[in-house]
C-alpha positions in Angstrom: 76.5 114.6 161.7 75.8 111.7 159.7 75.5 112.1 155.8 72.3 110.4 154.3 72.7 108.6 150.8 70.5 110.2 148.1 68.2 108.0 146.2 68.6 109.1 142.2 65.5 108.2 140.2 65.9 108.5 136.5 62.5 109.6 135.4 62.8 109.1 131.5 63.9 105.4 132.3 61.1 104.6 135.0 58.3 106.4 133.4 59.1 107.6 129.7 60.7 110.6 128.0 57.1 112.1 127.5 54.9 112.2 130.5 51.4 112.6 129.6 49.0 111.0 132.1 48.1 111.5 135.8 48.0 107.7 136.1 51.8 107.3 135.3 52.6 109.4 138.5 51.5 106.7 140.7 54.5 104.6 139.5 56.8 107.3 140.5 55.1 107.8 143.9 55.3 104.0 144.7 59.1 104.1 143.7 59.7 107.1 146.1 57.7 105.7 148.8 59.6 102.2 148.8 62.9 103.9 148.6 65.1 103.5 151.7 66.3 106.9 151.6 64.5 110.0 152.5 66.5 112.3 150.3 65.2 111.6 146.7 66.8 113.3 143.6 64.5 113.2 140.6 66.7 113.3 137.5 64.6 114.5 134.3 67.3 114.4 131.9 65.9 112.9 128.7 62.4 113.9 129.8 61.2 116.1 126.9 57.6 116.9 128.1 55.2 116.9 130.9 51.4 117.5 130.3 49.6 119.9 132.4 47.7 117.0 134.2 50.8 114.9 134.9 52.4 117.9 136.1 49.5 118.6 138.6 49.5 115.0 139.8 53.3 115.3 140.2 52.8 118.6 142.3 50.2 116.7 144.3 52.3 113.8 144.9 55.1 116.0 146.1 53.0 117.8 148.3 51.8 114.6 149.8 55.1 113.0 150.7 56.8 116.4 151.8 56.7 115.4 155.5 58.3 111.9 154.7 60.9 112.5 151.9 63.0 115.4 150.8 62.5 115.6 146.9 64.5 117.4 144.5 64.5 117.8 141.0 67.6 117.8 138.8 68.5 118.3 134.9 64.9 119.3 134.1 64.6 121.2 130.5 62.9 124.6 130.1 59.8 123.3 129.1 59.4 120.7 131.9 60.3 123.4 134.6 57.9 125.9 133.1 54.9 123.4 133.1 55.6 122.5 136.8 55.9 126.3 137.8 52.9 127.1 136.0 51.0 124.4 137.6 52.5 125.1 141.3 51.4 128.9 140.8 47.8 128.1 139.7 47.7 125.9 143.0 48.9 128.9 145.0 46.8 131.6 143.3 43.6 132.4 144.7 40.5 131.1 142.5 38.2 133.5 141.0 34.8 133.3 142.0 32.3 132.8 139.5 29.5 135.4 139.4 26.3 133.8 141.1 23.3 133.2 138.9 20.4 135.2 140.3 17.6 134.7 138.1 14.4 136.9 138.6 11.0 135.3 138.5 8.7 136.4 136.0 4.9 135.9 135.5 4.5 133.9 132.3 1.4 135.8 131.7 3.3 138.9 131.7 5.5 137.6 129.0 2.7 136.4 127.1 1.0 139.6 126.9 4.0 141.7 126.3 5.3 139.8 123.4 2.0 138.9 121.6 1.0 140.2 118.4 
C-alpha cells in the first residue's frame, strides 16, 4: 500500500488568527483545491476565533470537497471547535416550521358597525 503525503495548511498564517468573514474561506478553498495531495491537514494553532458565518462557510466548503479531498482539523482551540460543532449540528438538526399565517376575511362594514361610538 502506497503512503500518501499529507499537505499541512497553517490557517492562521494563510488567513488570520481571527476568522470573521465568509469571504476569507474562499482563499482557503482555493488553497485546498490546488494542493497536489488529496490528504489535507488544517492546522488551527494560533487561530483564536472563528465567527458563526465563517464557520458555516467552512462547513459548506468541507462538505463540497468531501469527495475530492480528505480534510482533517488539528490543533483547534476549544472555542473554534465549539463553534464548528454548533454550526454543524444546526445544519443536521431539522428546521422548525414556522406557523402558517392564516388570516380570516372580515367585512369592513362589520368592523365599522362593531366599533363605532
